[in-house]
C-alpha positions in Angstrom: 162.1 98.3 152.4 159.7 95.4 153.0 156.8 97.8 153.2 157.7 99.3 149.9 158.0 95.9 148.3 154.6 94.9 149.7 153.0 98.1 148.5 154.5 97.7 145.1 153.4 94.1 144.9 149.8 95.1 145.9 149.7 97.8 143.3 151.0 95.4 140.7 148.4 92.8 141.6 145.6 95.4 141.6 146.8 96.7 138.2 146.9 93.2 136.9 143.4 92.6 138.2 142.1 95.7 136.6 143.7 94.8 133.3 142.2 91.3 133.5 138.8 92.7 134.3 139.0 95.2 131.6 140.1 92.6 129.1 137.2 90.3 130.2 134.8 93.2 129.9 136.1 94.0 126.5 135.6 90.4 125.4 132.0 90.5 126.7 131.5 93.9 125.1 132.7 92.7 121.7 131.5 89.0 121.7 128.0 88.0 120.6 126.0 85.8 123.0 125.2 83.2 120.3 126.2 82.2 116.8 122.5 81.9 115.7 121.9 84.3 112.8 118.1 84.7 112.7 116.5 87.9 113.9 114.4 88.8 117.0 111.9 91.7 117.1 112.6 93.9 120.1 110.5 97.0 121.0 112.1 99.9 122.7 109.3 102.0 124.3 109.5 105.8 124.3 111.1 107.0 127.6 112.6 103.5 128.4 115.6 103.7 130.7 118.9 102.2 129.8 118.5 99.5 132.3 115.0 98.6 131.1 116.4 98.3 127.5 119.2 96.0 128.8 116.6 93.9 130.7 114.6 93.5 127.6 117.6 92.4 125.6 118.5 89.8 128.3 114.9 88.6 128.3 115.2 88.1 124.5 118.5 86.2 124.9 120.3 88.8 123.0 122.5 89.9 125.9 124.2 87.8 128.6 125.7 90.5 130.8 123.4 93.4 131.5 126.0 95.6 133.2 128.5 95.2 130.4 125.9 96.8 128.1 124.9 99.5 130.6 128.5 100.6 131.4 129.5 100.3 127.7 126.7 102.6 126.8 127.7 105.1 129.5 131.4 105.0 128.8 130.9 105.6 125.1 128.5 108.5 125.8 125.6 106.7 124.0 123.4 105.9 127.1 121.0 108.7 126.1 121.2 108.1 122.3 119.0 104.9 122.1 116.0 105.6 120.0 112.5 104.2 120.5 110.9 101.8 118.0 110.7 98.2 116.9 114.0 96.6 115.8 114.8 93.4 114.0 117.9 92.4 115.9 120.2 89.6 114.6 121.0 87.2 117.3 124.8 87.2 116.6 125.4 90.9 117.5 127.8 91.8 120.2 126.7 94.2 123.0 128.7 96.9 121.2 127.1 96.3 117.9 123.7 95.9 119.5 124.0 99.3 121.1 125.1 100.7 117.7 121.9 99.3 116.1 119.7 100.8 118.8 121.3 104.2 118.3 120.8 104.3 114.6 117.0 104.3 114.8 116.8 101.8 111.9 113.5 100.4 113.0 111.4 97.7 111.4 108.7 99.2 109.1 105.2 98.8 110.3 103.4 96.3 108.1 99.7 96.6 107.7 97.3 94.8 105.3 94.0 96.1 103.9 91.8 93.2 102.9 89.5 93.0 99.9 86.0 93.9 100.9 87.0 95.5 104.3 85.0 98.5 105.4 86.7 101.8 106.1 85.8 101.5 109.8 87.4 98.0 110.0 90.5 99.3 108.2 90.8 102.3 110.5 90.6 100.0 113.5 93.3 97.8 112.2 95.6 100.8 111.5 94.9 102.2 115.0 96.1 98.9 116.5 99.5 99.4 114.7 100.0 103.1 115.3 99.7 105.5 118.3 96.6 107.3 117.0 92.9 106.5 116.9 90.6 105.0 114.2 88.7 108.3 114.3 91.8 110.3 113.5 92.5 108.1 110.5 88.9 108.3 109.2 88.9 112.1 109.6 92.2 112.4 107.6 91.1 109.9 105.0 87.7 111.6 104.6 89.3 115.0 104.1 91.5 113.6 101.3 88.8 111.4 99.8 86.7 114.4 98.7 89.7 115.6 96.6 90.3 112.1 95.2 86.7 111.8 94.0 86.9 115.0 91.9 90.5 114.4 90.7 90.5 110.7 90.0 90.2 109.2 86.5 86.6 109.4 85.4 85.9 111.7 88.4 82.7 112.8 90.1 81.8 116.4 89.5 81.8 118.7 92.5 78.0 118.8 92.7 77.7 115.0 92.7 80.4 114.8 95.3 78.6 117.2 97.5 75.3 115.3 97.1 77.1 112.1 98.2 78.6 113.7 101.3 75.1 115.0 102.2 73.6 111.5 101.8 76.2 110.0 104.1 75.5 112.8 106.6 71.8 111.8 106.6 72.8 108.1 107.1 74.9 109.1 110.1 72.0 111.0 111.6 69.6 108.0 111.0 71.9 105.4 112.5 74.4 107.1 114.8 77.1 105.2 113.0 80.0 106.2 110.9 79.4 106.3 107.1 82.9 107.4 106.0 83.4 109.4 102.8 86.5 107.3 102.1 84.5 104.1 102.0 85.7 102.0 99.0 88.6 104.3 98.2 91.1 102.6 100.5 92.8 100.2 98.1 93.4 96.6 99.4 97.1 96.0 99.7 100.0 95.3 102.1 101.6 98.6 103.1 104.9 99.3 104.9 105.2 102.5 106.9 108.0 104.0 109.0 107.4 104.3 112.7 106.1 107.7 113.8 104.0 108.4 110.7 100.8 110.2 111.5 97.3 109.4 110.4 97.2 111.9 107.6 100.4 110.5 106.1 99.1 107.0 106.1 95.8 108.1 104.6 97.6 110.0 101.8 99.8 106.9 100.9 96.8 104.6 100.8 94.6 106.9 98.7 97.5 107.8 96.3 98.2 104.1 95.8 94.6 103.6 95.0 94.7 106.3 92.4 97.7 104.7 90.6 96.1 101.2 90.7 92.7 102.5 89.4 94.5 104.2 86.5 96.2 101.0 85.5 93.0 99.0 85.8 91.1 101.5 83.7 93.9 101.6 81.1 93.9 97.8 80.8 90.1 97.6 80.5 88.3 97.1 77.2 86.5 100.1 75.7 83.5 101.0 77.8 80.0 100.4 76.4 77.4 103.2 76.0 75.4 101.8 78.9 78.5 101.3 81.1 78.7 102.8 84.6 79.4 106.5 84.8 82.7 107.2 86.4 85.0 105.7 88.9 82.7 106.2 91.8 80.0 104.0 90.3 82.6 101.4 89.2 83.9 101.2 92.8 80.3 101.1 94.1 79.3 98.1 92.0 82.7 96.4 92.5 82.2 96.6 96.3 78.9 94.8 96.0 80.5 92.1 93.7 83.3 91.7 96.3 80.7 91.2 99.0 78.7 88.7 97.1 81.3 86.1 96.2 84.9 85.2 97.3 85.5 83.4 94.0 87.4 85.5 91.5 86.3 83.3 88.6 82.6 83.9 89.5 82.9 87.7 89.8 82.4 88.6 86.1 79.1 86.7 86.1 77.9 88.4 89.3 78.9 91.8 87.8 77.0 90.9 84.6 73.8 90.1 86.5 73.9 93.5 88.2 74.7 95.3 85.0 71.8 93.5 83.3 69.4 94.5 86.1 70.6 98.1 85.9 70.1 98.1 82.1 66.5 96.7 82.5 65.6 99.0 85.3 65.3 96.2 87.8 66.3 96.9 91.4 69.6 95.3 92.3 68.1 93.6 95.5 71.6 93.0 96.8 71.7 91.7 100.3 75.2 93.2 101.1 73.8 96.7 100.6 71.1 96.0 103.3 73.8 94.6 105.6 75.8 97.8 105.1 72.8 99.9 105.9 72.1 97.9 109.1 75.7 97.2 110.1 74.9 93.4 109.8 78.0 92.5 107.8 78.4 88.7 107.9 75.0 88.2 109.5 71.9 86.6 108.0 69.5 89.2 106.4 65.9 88.8 107.4 62.8 89.7 105.4 62.1 92.5 107.9 65.6 94.0 107.2 64.6 94.5 103.6 62.3 97.3 104.6 65.0 99.5 106.2 64.7 103.1 105.1 68.2 103.7 103.9 69.7 105.1 100.7 71.8 101.9 100.6 68.8 99.6 100.5 68.7 98.3 96.9 65.5 96.5 97.6 63.6 99.7 98.1 65.6 102.0 95.8 66.3 101.6 92.2 69.8 101.8 90.7 73.1 101.7 92.5 73.4 102.7 96.2 75.0 106.1 96.7 78.5 104.8 97.1 80.7 101.8 97.9 80.0 99.4 100.8 83.7 98.3 101.2 87.0 98.3 99.5 86.9 96.2 96.3 90.0 94.4 95.2 91.5 94.1 91.7 89.5 91.0 90.8 86.1 92.7 91.6 87.1 95.8 89.7 88.2 93.9 86.7 84.9 92.0 86.8 82.9 95.2 86.6 85.1 96.6 83.9 84.9 93.4 81.9 81.8 91.4 82.9 81.0 88.0 81.5 80.2 88.5 77.8 76.8 87.5 76.5 75.7 86.4 80.0 72.0 87.3 80.3 71.2 86.0 83.7 69.2 88.3 86.1 69.3 86.3 89.3 71.6 84.2 91.4 71.5 82.3 94.7 74.0 80.4 96.8 74.5 76.8 95.8 75.5 75.6 99.2 79.2 75.1 98.3 80.5 78.6 98.3 79.4 79.4 94.7 76.2 80.5 93.1 73.5 79.2 90.7 72.6 81.8 88.0 69.2 82.0 86.4 67.7 83.9 83.4 64.0 83.8 84.6 62.2 84.3 87.9 60.8 80.7 87.6 64.3 79.3 87.3 65.5 81.4 90.2 62.7 80.3 92.4 63.5 76.7 91.7 67.2 77.3 92.5 66.2 79.0 95.8 64.0 76.0 96.7 67.0 73.6 96.1 69.2 75.8 98.2 66.7 75.9 101.1 66.3 72.1 100.9 70.1 71.8 101.3 70.1 74.2 104.3 67.1 72.6 106.1 68.9 69.3 107.2 71.8 71.3 108.5 69.5 73.6 110.6 67.8 70.5 112.1 71.1 69.1 113.4 
């Protein structure tokens, strides 16, 4: 009898212990680790083990008891259902709700920004840093689609002109060994949001399609085009990309555009330093006199008219400036004024004087 009582008592104690442990585990399973409501970004890599995911959650202070999460996932049959990706995790989630979020696959959209004036190569490098594919894959996809955009856009290039442009870029690639992407200038500056897992072709399609819609709106809002205006979207993008490279000041862009349009109308070479920088891959560097002799289709010191295509991605302000340049502005020259803006001149004599003033401002700085 005594043995039976002891056994019964032991069983009762064990059962009570199990119930207590289960109750405690349930409390841990359903109670958030903190009352804070802000979110933390957590990345679940592809192929991550359940324990590795739990360790990451502990490291981010989103989980107090790793094994509660691990066993909870196993007992509910969701230990293999966690999906890879970046998650915005509220800090007040219980382990149960946390697991539920990671199983849904509701990941944070990938946010990427294309800046005004950025080159296609720089854009591709930025995208490659955010996605599991290379810059070369993006440029290949974007170039394939850009050819279609050129001939289908508002004020399109004809097929022959598009072919000539592609051939010019091929020769530039042979000359330099560098990329001269067909999509240059056609990747509209904007902040984009993409789902995880999108491929390079999908991203290229979204960016180019967005550009088409924005160009249509800009062209619709523009005043009637003059008889001597630029011929087609490709030329508009080309000049706008030069304007974008010349000045960061939106209020100055219509005057810069007017100068270049005046020079085109008078048959004067554009002599735009950014086009030489593009030909030599010297973006952001000082252009030397020797650089002006480079044998490139993009060198507007040696070749009359516009360069064959854009040198970067122009933003809305530069595009509007080209579509609506400063009215009645007859300047043919401009030079930096030393404060981020420019001095505009009608005659060569006025321009030379402005250049002398600018150089006198620079000289003391260079001697320091």
